[in-house]
Biotite code that builds the C-alpha atoms (Angstrom):
import biotite.structure as struc

atoms = struc.array([
    struc.Atom([0.001, 0.002, -0.001], chain_id="A", res_id=1, res_name="MET", atom_name="CA", element="C"),
    struc.Atom([1.474, 3.334, -0.915], chain_id="A", res_id=2, res_name="PRO", atom_name="CA", element="C"),
    struc.Atom([1.432, 6.349, 1.388], chain_id="A", res_id=3, res_name="ASP", atom_name="CA", element="C"),
    struc.Atom([-1.888, 8.113, 1.272], chain_id="A", res_id=4, res_name="GLY", atom_name="CA", element="C"),
    struc.Atom([-5.199, 9.045, 2.773], chain_id="A", res_id=5, res_name="GLN", atom_name="CA", element="C"),
    struc.Atom([-8.669, 7.533, 2.625], chain_id="A", res_id=6, res_name="GLU", atom_name="CA", element="C"),
    struc.Atom([-11.801, 8.990, 4.114], chain_id="A", res_id=7, res_name="TRP", atom_name="CA", element="C"),
    struc.Atom([-15.473, 8.150, 4.573], chain_id="A", res_id=8, res_name="ALA", atom_name="CA", element="C"),
    struc.Atom([-18.444, 10.176, 5.755], chain_id="A", res_id=9, res_name="CYS", atom_name="CA", element="C"),
    struc.Atom([-21.840, 9.060, 7.016], chain_id="A", res_id=10, res_name="SER", atom_name="CA", element="C"),
    struc.Atom([-24.644, 11.444, 7.971], chain_id="A", res_id=11, res_name="THR", atom_name="CA", element="C"),
    struc.Atom([-27.189, 9.624, 10.136], chain_id="A", res_id=12, res_name="ARG", atom_name="CA", element="C"),
    struc.Atom([-27.939, 10.051, 12.996], chain_id="A", res_id=13, res_name="PRO", atom_name="CA", element="C"),
    struc.Atom([-24.791, 12.217, 13.314], chain_id="A", res_id=14, res_name="PHE", atom_name="CA", element="C"),
    struc.Atom([-22.246, 13.199, 10.765], chain_id="A", res_id=15, res_name="LYS", atom_name="CA", element="C"),
    struc.Atom([-19.228, 10.919, 11.191], chain_id="A", res_id=16, res_name="VAL", atom_name="CA", element="C"),
    struc.Atom([-16.023, 11.641, 9.303], chain_id="A", res_id=17, res_name="ILE", atom_name="CA", element="C"),
    struc.Atom([-13.320, 8.948, 9.286], chain_id="A", res_id=18, res_name="ASP", atom_name="CA", element="C"),
    struc.Atom([-9.821, 9.643, 7.981], chain_id="A", res_id=19, res_name="LEU", atom_name="CA", element="C"),
    struc.Atom([-7.086, 6.991, 7.615], chain_id="A", res_id=20, res_name="ILE", atom_name="CA", element="C"),
    struc.Atom([-3.528, 8.024, 6.856], chain_id="A", res_id=21, res_name="GLU", atom_name="CA", element="C"),
    struc.Atom([-0.902, 5.425, 5.952], chain_id="A", res_id=22, res_name="THR", atom_name="CA", element="C"),
    struc.Atom([2.857, 5.575, 5.618], chain_id="A", res_id=23, res_name="ARG", atom_name="CA", element="C"),
    struc.Atom([5.040, 2.629, 4.628], chain_id="A", res_id=24, res_name="ARG", atom_name="CA", element="C"),
    struc.Atom([8.643, 2.300, 5.657], chain_id="A", res_id=25, res_name="SER", atom_name="CA", element="C"),
    struc.Atom([10.575, 1.061, 2.629], chain_id="A", res_id=26, res_name="LEU", atom_name="CA", element="C"),
    struc.Atom([13.418, -0.292, 4.724], chain_id="A", res_id=27, res_name="PHE", atom_name="CA", element="C"),
    struc.Atom([11.565, -2.195, 7.464], chain_id="A", res_id=28, res_name="ARG", atom_name="CA", element="C"),
    struc.Atom([8.313, -3.283, 5.758], chain_id="A", res_id=29, res_name="ASP", atom_name="CA", element="C"),
    struc.Atom([6.332, -1.562, 8.488], chain_id="A", res_id=30, res_name="ILE", atom_name="CA", element="C"),
    struc.Atom([3.018, 0.102, 7.657], chain_id="A", res_id=31, res_name="LEU", atom_name="CA", element="C"),
    struc.Atom([2.022, 2.910, 10.021], chain_id="A", res_id=32, res_name="GLU", atom_name="CA", element="C"),
    struc.Atom([-1.727, 3.686, 10.286], chain_id="A", res_id=33, res_name="TRP", atom_name="CA", element="C"),
    struc.Atom([-3.267, 6.805, 11.799], chain_id="A", res_id=34, res_name="GLU", atom_name="CA", element="C"),
    struc.Atom([-7.016, 6.875, 12.363], chain_id="A", res_id=35, res_name="TYR", atom_name="CA", element="C"),
    struc.Atom([-8.947, 10.084, 12.958], chain_id="A", res_id=36, res_name="HIS", atom_name="CA", element="C"),
    struc.Atom([-12.714, 10.119, 13.531], chain_id="A", res_id=37, res_name="SER", atom_name="CA", element="C"),
    struc.Atom([-14.879, 13.167, 14.063], chain_id="A", res_id=38, res_name="PHE", atom_name="CA", element="C"),
    struc.Atom([-18.512, 13.095, 15.196], chain_id="A", res_id=39, res_name="ILE", atom_name="CA", element="C"),
    struc.Atom([-20.301, 16.296, 14.212], chain_id="A", res_id=40, res_name="VAL", atom_name="CA", element="C"),
    struc.Atom([-23.688, 17.579, 15.367], chain_id="A", res_id=41, res_name="ALA", atom_name="CA", element="C"),
    struc.Atom([-24.786, 20.694, 13.555], chain_id="A", res_id=42, res_name="GLY", atom_name="CA", element="C"),
    struc.Atom([-21.635, 22.824, 13.210], chain_id="A", res_id=43, res_name="LYS", atom_name="CA", element="C"),
    struc.Atom([-19.927, 21.439, 16.333], chain_id="A", res_id=44, res_name="ARG", atom_name="CA", element="C"),
    struc.Atom([-17.497, 18.573, 16.696], chain_id="A", res_id=45, res_name="ILE", atom_name="CA", element="C"),
    struc.Atom([-18.865, 16.642, 19.680], chain_id="A", res_id=46, res_name="ILE", atom_name="CA", element="C"),
    struc.Atom([-16.225, 13.915, 19.759], chain_id="A", res_id=47, res_name="ARG", atom_name="CA", element="C"),
    struc.Atom([-12.781, 13.336, 18.268], chain_id="A", res_id=48, res_name="GLU", atom_name="CA", element="C"),
    struc.Atom([-11.061, 9.965, 18.254], chain_id="A", res_id=49, res_name="ILE", atom_name="CA", element="C"),
    struc.Atom([-7.415, 9.615, 17.265], chain_id="A", res_id=50, res_name="HIS", atom_name="CA", element="C"),
    struc.Atom([-5.515, 6.340, 17.192], chain_id="A", res_id=51, res_name="ASP", atom_name="CA", element="C"),
    struc.Atom([-2.435, 4.903, 15.554], chain_id="A", res_id=52, res_name="GLY", atom_name="CA", element="C"),
    struc.Atom([-0.942, 1.508, 14.957], chain_id="A", res_id=53, res_name="SER", atom_name="CA", element="C"),
    struc.Atom([1.744, -0.309, 13.032], chain_id="A", res_id=54, res_name="GLN", atom_name="CA", element="C"),
    struc.Atom([1.637, -3.582, 11.154], chain_id="A", res_id=55, res_name="SER", atom_name="CA", element="C"),
    struc.Atom([4.302, -5.719, 9.499], chain_id="A", res_id=56, res_name="ARG", atom_name="CA", element="C"),
    struc.Atom([3.956, -6.118, 5.740], chain_id="A", res_id=57, res_name="VAL", atom_name="CA", element="C"),
    struc.Atom([4.769, -9.583, 4.401], chain_id="A", res_id=58, res_name="TYR", atom_name="CA", element="C"),
    struc.Atom([5.469, -9.782, 0.651], chain_id="A", res_id=59, res_name="PRO", atom_name="CA", element="C"),
    struc.Atom([3.776, -12.651, -1.256], chain_id="A", res_id=60, res_name="PRO", atom_name="CA", element="C"),
    struc.Atom([6.952, -14.822, -1.487], chain_id="A", res_id=61, res_name="PRO", atom_name="CA", element="C"),
    struc.Atom([7.395, -14.639, 2.292], chain_id="A", res_id=62, res_name="GLU", atom_name="CA", element="C"),
    struc.Atom([3.732, -15.532, 2.892], chain_id="A", res_id=63, res_name="ILE", atom_name="CA", element="C"),
    struc.Atom([4.108, -18.497, 0.524], chain_id="A", res_id=64, res_name="ARG", atom_name="CA", element="C"),
    struc.Atom([7.197, -19.761, 2.440], chain_id="A", res_id=65, res_name="ARG", atom_name="CA", element="C"),
    struc.Atom([5.359, -19.428, 5.754], chain_id="A", res_id=66, res_name="PHE", atom_name="CA", element="C"),
    struc.Atom([2.261, -21.343, 4.533], chain_id="A", res_id=67, res_name="VAL", atom_name="CA", element="C"),
    struc.Atom([4.411, -24.069, 2.924], chain_id="A", res_id=68, res_name="ASN", atom_name="CA", element="C"),
    struc.Atom([6.302, -24.398, 6.219], chain_id="A", res_id=69, res_name="GLY", atom_name="CA", element="C"),
    struc.Atom([2.993, -25.263, 7.900], chain_id="A", res_id=70, res_name="LEU", atom_name="CA", element="C"),
    struc.Atom([2.613, -28.303, 5.656], chain_id="A", res_id=71, res_name="GLY", atom_name="CA", element="C"),
    struc.Atom([0.220, -26.666, 3.229], chain_id="A", res_id=72, res_name="LEU", atom_name="CA", element="C"),
    struc.Atom([0.510, -26.036, -0.492], chain_id="A", res_id=73, res_name="ARG", atom_name="CA", element="C"),
    struc.Atom([-0.494, -22.591, -1.724], chain_id="A", res_id=74, res_name="VAL", atom_name="CA", element="C"),
    struc.Atom([-3.094, -22.880, -4.486], chain_id="A", res_id=75, res_name="VAL", atom_name="CA", element="C"),
    struc.Atom([-3.425, -19.150, -5.067], chain_id="A", res_id=76, res_name="GLY", atom_name="CA", element="C"),
    struc.Atom([-3.004, -15.701, -3.541], chain_id="A", res_id=77, res_name="MET", atom_name="CA", element="C"),
    struc.Atom([-5.611, -13.087, -4.324], chain_id="A", res_id=78, res_name="PHE", atom_name="CA", element="C"),
    struc.Atom([-6.133, -9.434, -3.613], chain_id="A", res_id=79, res_name="SER", atom_name="CA", element="C"),
    struc.Atom([-8.583, -8.716, -0.766], chain_id="A", res_id=80, res_name="ASP", atom_name="CA", element="C"),
    struc.Atom([-11.364, -7.118, -2.799], chain_id="A", res_id=81, res_name="ARG", atom_name="CA", element="C"),
    struc.Atom([-15.061, -6.569, -2.485], chain_id="A", res_id=82, res_name="GLU", atom_name="CA", element="C"),
    struc.Atom([-17.092, -9.743, -2.930], chain_id="A", res_id=83, res_name="ALA", atom_name="CA", element="C"),
    struc.Atom([-18.803, -8.271, -5.986], chain_id="A", res_id=84, res_name="THR", atom_name="CA", element="C"),
    struc.Atom([-15.569, -7.979, -7.940], chain_id="A", res_id=85, res_name="LYS", atom_name="CA", element="C"),
    struc.Atom([-13.767, -10.766, -9.768], chain_id="A", res_id=86, res_name="ALA", atom_name="CA", element="C"),
    struc.Atom([-10.696, -12.202, -7.990], chain_id="A", res_id=87, res_name="PRO", atom_name="CA", element="C"),
    struc.Atom([-7.328, -10.740, -8.946], chain_id="A", res_id=88, res_name="ARG", atom_name="CA", element="C"),
    struc.Atom([-3.909, -12.189, -8.232], chain_id="A", res_id=89, res_name="LYS", atom_name="CA", element="C"),
    struc.Atom([-2.178, -10.574, -5.257], chain_id="A", res_id=90, res_name="ALA", atom_name="CA", element="C"),
    struc.Atom([0.441, -7.912, -5.912], chain_id="A", res_id=91, res_name="ARG", atom_name="CA", element="C"),
    struc.Atom([3.302, -6.813, -3.707], chain_id="A", res_id=92, res_name="VAL", atom_name="CA", element="C"),
    struc.Atom([1.397, -3.612, -2.960], chain_id="A", res_id=93, res_name="SER", atom_name="CA", element="C"),
    struc.Atom([-1.652, -5.462, -1.516], chain_id="A", res_id=94, res_name="ASP", atom_name="CA", element="C"),
    struc.Atom([-1.922, -5.105, 2.252], chain_id="A", res_id=95, res_name="VAL", atom_name="CA", element="C"),
    struc.Atom([-4.067, -8.132, 3.109], chain_id="A", res_id=96, res_name="SER", atom_name="CA", element="C"),
    struc.Atom([-4.025, -10.808, 0.432], chain_id="A", res_id=97, res_name="PRO", atom_name="CA", element="C"),
    struc.Atom([-6.278, -13.846, 0.715], chain_id="A", res_id=98, res_name="VAL", atom_name="CA", element="C"),
    struc.Atom([-4.325, -17.138, 0.572], chain_id="A", res_id=99, res_name="VAL", atom_name="CA", element="C"),
    struc.Atom([-5.975, -20.318, -0.670], chain_id="A", res_id=100, res_name="VAL", atom_name="CA", element="C"),
    struc.Atom([-4.076, -23.454, 0.414], chain_id="A", res_id=101, res_name="ALA", atom_name="CA", element="C"),
    struc.Atom([-4.469, -27.244, 0.511], chain_id="A", res_id=102, res_name="ARG", atom_name="CA", element="C"),
    struc.Atom([-3.069, -29.889, 2.815], chain_id="A", res_id=103, res_name="ARG", atom_name="CA", element="C"),
    struc.Atom([-0.175, -31.852, 1.352], chain_id="A", res_id=104, res_name="LEU", atom_name="CA", element="C"),
])
């Protein structure tokens, strides 16, 4: 996942604005996430929530080695996409690929 921002807004019963900022360390394969949520009533912010976390990014070859080490054979790795879209092979930039495996 490249550095960037995503946001969502819902309006009922309150206006809720969610902002997610991501930064990826190229040297350590660490993805830093910052979450910011704002609950708005009228023209006032009535609650702010800020949180951050980090996650380790595993490239597809490393995931494959891990799964094979568990005694499973990787059948395919796919991008984590909405259920309404056709499956697509996982890319290095995908954050949470879906792995399909079989017992040996």
